[in-house]
C-alpha positions as a LaTeX table, in Angstrom:
\begin{tabular}{lrrr}
\hline
Residue & $x$ (\AA) & $y$ (\AA) & $z$ (\AA) \\
\hline
Met1 & 35.25 & $-16.19$ & 57.10 \\
Gln2 & 38.67 & $-17.44$ & 56.10 \\
Thr3 & 41.51 & $-15.43$ & 57.66 \\
Arg4 & 44.57 & $-17.52$ & 56.87 \\
Trp5 & 46.22 & $-18.55$ & 53.59 \\
Thr6 & 49.65 & $-19.61$ & 52.33 \\
Val7 & 52.11 & $-17.99$ & 49.92 \\
Glu8 & 52.01 & $-20.27$ & 46.87 \\
His9 & 54.18 & $-18.31$ & 44.42 \\
Leu10 & 56.66 & $-15.43$ & 44.44 \\
Phe11 & 57.84 & $-13.55$ & 41.37 \\
Ala12 & 60.10 & $-10.65$ & 40.41 \\
Ala13 & 61.20 & $-9.11$ & 37.12 \\
Lys14 & 64.95 & $-9.51$ & 36.88 \\
Gln15 & 65.31 & $-7.41$ & 33.75 \\
Ala16 & 63.11 & $-5.31$ & 31.54 \\
Gln17 & 61.69 & $-7.08$ & 28.51 \\
Ile18 & 60.51 & $-5.57$ & 25.24 \\
Ile19 & 56.89 & $-5.82$ & 24.18 \\
Gly20 & 54.92 & $-4.95$ & 21.06 \\
Glu21 & 55.71 & $-3.26$ & 17.79 \\
Gln22 & 56.65 & $-0.04$ & 19.56 \\
Arg23 & 59.42 & $-1.88$ & 21.43 \\
Glu24 & 58.20 & $-0.75$ & 24.83 \\
Ala25 & 60.16 & $-1.93$ & 27.87 \\
Thr26 & 58.16 & $-3.71$ & 30.56 \\
Gly27 & 58.53 & $-5.67$ & 33.78 \\
Ile28 & 55.47 & $-7.84$ & 33.19 \\
Trp29 & 57.56 & $-10.98$ & 32.60 \\
Lys30 & 58.45 & $-12.36$ & 36.01 \\
Thr31 & 60.92 & $-14.94$ & 37.28 \\
Pro32 & 59.85 & $-17.40$ & 40.02 \\
Leu33 & 61.49 & $-16.99$ & 43.42 \\
Val34 & 61.70 & $-19.17$ & 46.51 \\
Gln35 & 62.46 & $-16.31$ & 48.89 \\
Ala36 & 62.59 & $-12.54$ & 48.65 \\
Glu37 & 63.55 & $-9.52$ & 50.71 \\
Val38 & 60.72 & $-7.01$ & 50.73 \\
Thr39 & 61.36 & $-3.29$ & 51.17 \\
Ser40 & 58.93 & $-0.37$ & 51.26 \\
Leu41 & 59.11 & $-0.37$ & 47.44 \\
Gly42 & 58.54 & $-4.09$ & 47.04 \\
Ile43 & 60.71 & $-7.12$ & 46.31 \\
Glu44 & 64.40 & $-6.28$ & 46.07 \\
Gly45 & 65.52 & $-6.52$ & 42.46 \\
Asp46 & 62.02 & $-6.34$ & 41.00 \\
Ile47 & 61.73 & $-3.91$ & 38.11 \\
Gln48 & 58.94 & $-1.48$ & 37.33 \\
Val49 & 59.75 & 0.22 & 34.05 \\
Asp50 & 57.05 & 2.88 & 33.70 \\
Lys51 & 57.03 & 4.65 & 37.06 \\
Arg52 & 53.95 & 6.66 & 36.07 \\
Phe53 & 51.77 & 3.58 & 36.44 \\
His54 & 53.84 & 0.99 & 38.28 \\
Gly55 & 55.82 & 0.86 & 41.49 \\
Gly56 & 55.91 & 3.26 & 44.42 \\
Val57 & 54.94 & 2.77 & 48.05 \\
Asn58 & 51.25 & 2.19 & 47.26 \\
Lys59 & 52.04 & $-0.35$ & 44.53 \\
Ala60 & 54.90 & $-2.12$ & 46.21 \\
Leu61 & 53.52 & $-5.63$ & 45.71 \\
His62 & 50.97 & $-6.93$ & 43.25 \\
Gln63 & 48.84 & $-10.00$ & 43.92 \\
Tyr64 & 46.72 & $-11.77$ & 41.33 \\
Ala65 & 44.14 & $-14.40$ & 42.27 \\
Leu66 & 44.95 & $-17.94$ & 41.19 \\
Asn67 & 41.30 & $-18.76$ & 40.50 \\
Ser68 & 41.06 & $-15.80$ & 38.10 \\
Tyr69 & 43.30 & $-17.68$ & 35.69 \\
Ala70 & 40.66 & $-20.42$ & 35.43 \\
Leu71 & 38.04 & $-17.81$ & 34.56 \\
Leu72 & 40.26 & $-16.33$ & 31.88 \\
Gln73 & 41.10 & $-19.76$ & 30.49 \\
Gln74 & 37.37 & $-20.42$ & 30.05 \\
Ala75 & 36.90 & $-17.11$ & 28.26 \\
Phe76 & 40.05 & $-17.45$ & 26.14 \\
Pro77 & 40.71 & $-21.18$ & 25.70 \\
His78 & 43.34 & $-20.53$ & 23.03 \\
Leu79 & 45.46 & $-18.88$ & 25.74 \\
Ser80 & 45.06 & $-21.61$ & 28.37 \\
Ala81 & 48.70 & $-22.68$ & 28.24 \\
Gln82 & 49.88 & $-19.09$ & 28.71 \\
Leu83 & 47.46 & $-18.03$ & 31.44 \\
Ile84 & 49.37 & $-19.42$ & 34.40 \\
Ala85 & 50.57 & $-18.08$ & 37.74 \\
Gly86 & 52.98 & $-15.18$ & 37.26 \\
Ser87 & 51.88 & $-14.36$ & 33.72 \\
Met88 & 49.97 & $-11.24$ & 34.79 \\
Gly89 & 53.13 & $-9.72$ & 36.22 \\
Glu90 & 52.14 & $-10.32$ & 39.83 \\
Asn91 & 54.61 & $-10.67$ & 42.70 \\
Leu92 & 52.71 & $-13.26$ & 44.71 \\
Ser93 & 49.71 & $-15.54$ & 44.73 \\
Ala94 & 47.83 & $-17.61$ & 47.28 \\
Ala95 & 45.05 & $-20.14$ & 46.77 \\
Gly96 & 41.71 & $-18.91$ & 48.10 \\
Met97 & 42.52 & $-15.20$ & 48.03 \\
Ser98 & 40.51 & $-13.30$ & 45.42 \\
Glu99 & 38.67 & $-10.04$ & 44.85 \\
Asp100 & 35.68 & $-11.64$ & 46.58 \\
Thr101 & 37.56 & $-12.66$ & 49.73 \\
Val102 & 39.85 & $-9.67$ & 50.35 \\
His103 & 38.71 & $-6.18$ & 51.29 \\
Met104 & 40.08 & $-2.75$ & 50.54 \\
Gly105 & 42.46 & $-1.75$ & 53.32 \\
Asp106 & 42.96 & $-5.29$ & 54.65 \\
Ile107 & 46.18 & $-5.70$ & 56.64 \\
Phe108 & 48.01 & $-9.03$ & 56.40 \\
Arg109 & 51.02 & $-10.58$ & 58.06 \\
Met110 & 52.90 & $-12.50$ & 55.35 \\
Gly111 & 55.90 & $-14.27$ & 56.81 \\
Gly112 & 58.13 & $-11.50$ & 58.09 \\
Val113 & 56.27 & $-8.76$ & 56.21 \\
Leu114 & 53.23 & $-6.67$ & 57.14 \\
Val115 & 51.24 & $-5.32$ & 54.19 \\
Gln116 & 48.01 & $-3.44$ & 53.51 \\
Ile117 & 45.83 & $-3.46$ & 50.39 \\
Ala118 & 46.11 & 0.07 & 49.00 \\
Glu119 & 44.37 & 0.03 & 45.62 \\
Pro120 & 43.10 & $-2.14$ & 42.77 \\
Arg121 & 45.12 & $-2.82$ & 39.67 \\
Ser122 & 44.00 & $-1.19$ & 36.45 \\
Pro123 & 44.75 & $-3.63$ & 33.60 \\
Cys124 & 46.52 & $-1.91$ & 30.71 \\
Trp125 & 47.28 & $-2.49$ & 27.04 \\
Lys126 & 50.53 & $-4.32$ & 27.83 \\
Ile127 & 48.49 & $-7.31$ & 28.99 \\
Asn128 & 46.76 & $-7.42$ & 25.61 \\
Ser129 & 50.07 & $-7.03$ & 23.82 \\
Lys130 & 51.83 & $-9.73$ & 25.82 \\
Phe131 & 49.15 & $-12.33$ & 25.13 \\
Gly132 & 48.27 & $-11.11$ & 21.64 \\
Glu133 & 44.62 & $-10.78$ & 22.65 \\
Pro134 & 43.02 & $-7.30$ & 22.36 \\
Arg135 & 40.01 & $-8.28$ & 24.51 \\
Leu136 & 41.89 & $-9.55$ & 27.55 \\
Ala137 & 42.29 & $-6.39$ & 29.65 \\
Lys138 & 38.66 & $-5.43$ & 29.06 \\
Ala139 & 37.48 & $-8.89$ & 30.14 \\
Met140 & 39.52 & $-8.62$ & 33.34 \\
Ala141 & 37.99 & $-5.25$ & 34.13 \\
Glu142 & 34.45 & $-6.39$ & 33.36 \\
Gln143 & 34.76 & $-9.45$ & 35.60 \\
Ala144 & 36.50 & $-7.46$ & 38.37 \\
Ile145 & 39.49 & $-9.80$ & 38.34 \\
Ser146 & 42.36 & $-7.38$ & 37.82 \\
Gly147 & 44.16 & $-8.00$ & 41.12 \\
Trp148 & 45.31 & $-5.57$ & 43.79 \\
Tyr149 & 48.33 & $-3.74$ & 45.18 \\
Tyr150 & 49.84 & $-3.63$ & 48.66 \\
Arg151 & 51.80 & $-1.03$ & 50.55 \\
Val152 & 54.44 & $-2.44$ & 52.90 \\
Leu153 & 53.97 & $-1.48$ & 56.55 \\
Glu154 & 56.84 & $-3.61$ & 57.87 \\
Thr155 & 59.72 & $-4.82$ & 55.70 \\
Gly156 & 61.23 & $-8.28$ & 55.98 \\
Thr157 & 61.67 & $-11.67$ & 54.35 \\
Leu158 & 58.94 & $-13.45$ & 52.41 \\
Lys159 & 59.17 & $-17.03$ & 51.15 \\
Ile160 & 57.02 & $-19.70$ & 49.57 \\
Gly161 & 55.07 & $-21.58$ & 52.23 \\
Asp162 & 54.84 & $-18.60$ & 54.57 \\
Pro163 & 51.45 & $-18.15$ & 56.24 \\
Ile164 & 49.29 & $-15.18$ & 55.29 \\
Gln165 & 47.24 & $-14.03$ & 58.26 \\
Leu166 & 44.53 & $-11.37$ & 58.22 \\
Val167 & 45.45 & $-8.91$ & 60.97 \\
Glu168 & 42.87 & $-6.17$ & 60.52 \\
Arg169 & 39.87 & $-5.48$ & 58.28 \\
Pro170 & 39.02 & $-1.77$ & 58.58 \\
Asn171 & 36.46 & $-1.71$ & 55.75 \\
Ala172 & 33.38 & $-3.74$ & 54.85 \\
Val173 & 34.04 & $-3.25$ & 51.12 \\
Ser174 & 35.42 & $-6.23$ & 49.23 \\
Met175 & 37.79 & $-5.63$ & 46.34 \\
Ser176 & 35.12 & $-7.03$ & 44.03 \\
Glu177 & 32.52 & $-4.54$ & 45.32 \\
Phe178 & 35.01 & $-1.71$ & 45.00 \\
Leu179 & 35.87 & $-2.54$ & 41.39 \\
Arg180 & 32.29 & $-3.16$ & 40.29 \\
Thr181 & 30.93 & $-0.03$ & 41.97 \\
Tyr182 & 33.60 & 2.20 & 40.48 \\
Ala183 & 33.08 & 0.68 & 37.02 \\
Glu184 & 29.29 & 1.04 & 37.14 \\
His185 & 27.93 & 3.67 & 34.76 \\
Arg186 & 25.76 & 5.41 & 37.34 \\
Pro187 & 26.35 & 3.97 & 40.82 \\
Ser188 & 24.30 & 5.33 & 43.68 \\
Leu189 & 25.80 & 8.09 & 45.81 \\
Asn190 & 25.67 & 5.83 & 48.84 \\
Ala191 & 27.65 & 3.16 & 47.02 \\
Met192 & 30.31 & 5.67 & 46.00 \\
Gln193 & 30.40 & 7.07 & 49.52 \\
Arg194 & 31.30 & 3.60 & 50.75 \\
Leu195 & 34.32 & 3.65 & 48.49 \\
Ala196 & 35.30 & 7.18 & 49.49 \\
Gln197 & 35.24 & 6.24 & 53.17 \\
Cys198 & 37.57 & 3.26 & 52.81 \\
Gln199 & 40.50 & 3.48 & 55.20 \\
Gly200 & 43.90 & 2.76 & 53.69 \\
Leu201 & 42.93 & 3.73 & 50.15 \\
Ser202 & 45.89 & 5.22 & 48.26 \\
Pro203 & 45.92 & 9.00 & 47.61 \\
Leu204 & 45.63 & 8.35 & 43.87 \\
Trp205 & 42.42 & 6.38 & 44.30 \\
Gln206 & 41.08 & 8.72 & 46.97 \\
Asn207 & 41.29 & 11.47 & 44.37 \\
Lys208 & 39.71 & 9.32 & 41.64 \\
Val209 & 36.80 & 8.32 & 43.86 \\
Gln210 & 36.23 & 11.88 & 45.09 \\
Gln211 & 36.21 & 13.23 & 41.54 \\
Arg212 & 33.70 & 10.58 & 40.49 \\
Leu213 & 31.58 & 11.26 & 43.56 \\
Gln214 & 31.57 & 14.99 & 42.86 \\
Phe215 & 30.53 & 14.40 & 39.26 \\
Leu216 & 27.71 & 12.05 & 40.27 \\
Ser217 & 26.51 & 14.47 & 42.94 \\
Gln218 & 25.88 & 17.07 & 40.24 \\
Leu219 & 23.57 & 14.70 & 38.38 \\
Asn220 & 20.96 & 14.53 & 41.16 \\
Leu221 & 20.99 & 10.74 & 41.11 \\
Pro222 & 19.10 & 8.64 & 43.64 \\
Ile223 & 20.89 & 8.27 & 46.93 \\
\hline
\end{tabular}
């Protein structure tokens, strides 16, 4: 099991951009950084426009897997030149880290920062609008390659080339398993219980999982 990686890219939105016909502001366009100061709310200077769905202590940093871009390029070859690191609005990326290799609740030391995976990302319409491809967000969800969010346990400085070290793995549920189980039409109760028992899961997703589990329990599905 790999437990060490390297920060390959850092990004932050320096100003809100406008997207789509409705002229919606967004922070999805990011600017590359060499070094950043990370607070409990993420990279200093980074912008999250719609606070209902972005930002906050449980979405302080967003990571998107580098290898997921290759998968999307295969599915949408006409977007290959646009599907590059940073284009999904992420704050950081590291080769080898993906939904298959990280687990819900994982705690990592990244340079001078300590972070914990708090929840998956839910791809929204702004991704489709940015790339001009109405199928993109759905494809990301179906392949369980939407990325994940961190909460910051210890603030500090983060820079390209910093080591990423797995400190603790409290759950045996990979991000891929979490996303696929939650998206399944009728997952087993045991499978949903595994999600509900994940340590470090954000309150928002604790509530979502519990509501789903309660609904499924009423259907008398196989355990």
